[in-house]
C-alpha positions as CSV (number, residue, x, y, z in Angstrom):
1,M,-120.1,-28.5,73.3
2,R,-121.6,-25.8,75.5
3,Y,-118.9,-26.5,78.2
4,V,-116.0,-25.9,75.8
5,L,-115.8,-22.1,75.8
6,P,-116.3,-21.7,79.6
7,A,-113.8,-24.4,80.2
8,A,-111.2,-22.7,77.9
9,V,-111.8,-19.4,79.6
10,A,-111.5,-20.9,83.0
11,L,-108.2,-22.6,82.1
12,L,-106.9,-19.4,80.7
13,A,-107.8,-17.5,83.9
14,I,-106.2,-20.2,86.0
15,A,-103.0,-20.1,83.9
16,I,-102.8,-16.3,84.2
17,G,-103.4,-16.6,88.0
18,V,-100.6,-19.2,88.4
19,A,-98.3,-17.1,86.3
20,A,-99.0,-14.0,88.5
21,V,-98.2,-16.0,91.6
22,V,-94.9,-17.3,90.1
23,L,-93.9,-13.9,88.8
24,G,-94.9,-12.2,92.1
25,E,-92.8,-14.6,94.0
26,A,-89.8,-14.0,91.7
27,D,-90.2,-10.2,92.1
28,D,-91.0,-10.5,95.8
29,S,-94.3,-8.8,95.2
30,P,-97.0,-9.9,97.7
31,G,-99.7,-7.9,96.0
32,L,-99.2,-9.7,92.7
33,Q,-99.2,-13.1,94.5
34,A,-102.5,-12.2,96.2
35,L,-104.1,-11.1,93.0
36,G,-103.0,-14.3,91.2
37,A,-104.3,-16.5,94.1
38,A,-107.6,-14.6,94.2
39,L,-108.0,-15.1,90.5
40,V,-107.4,-18.8,90.7
41,I,-109.7,-19.2,93.7
42,A,-112.5,-17.1,92.2
43,T,-112.3,-19.0,88.9
44,I,-112.6,-22.4,90.6
45,A,-115.5,-21.2,92.8
46,F,-117.3,-19.7,89.8
47,G,-116.8,-23.0,87.8
48,V,-118.1,-25.1,90.7
49,R,-121.1,-22.8,91.2
50,M,-121.9,-23.0,87.4
51,L,-121.7,-26.8,87.4
52,L,-123.9,-27.1,90.4
53,R,-126.6,-24.8,89.0
54,R,-126.7,-26.6,85.7
55,R,-126.9,-30.0,87.5
56,S,-129.9,-28.9,89.6
57,R,-132.0,-27.9,86.6
């Protein structure tokens, strides 16, 4: 149960990042694509880091 809220927030952040990449491609905006990609990568890295820290305890 304690993974539900962080997982929901992570999925929302990834969805927003993917939408930013798609909309940035449609508008030919490399800055928006970079921000979207950075958001997705940072969310995945934070999630993996959180899982590894909880597992080591």
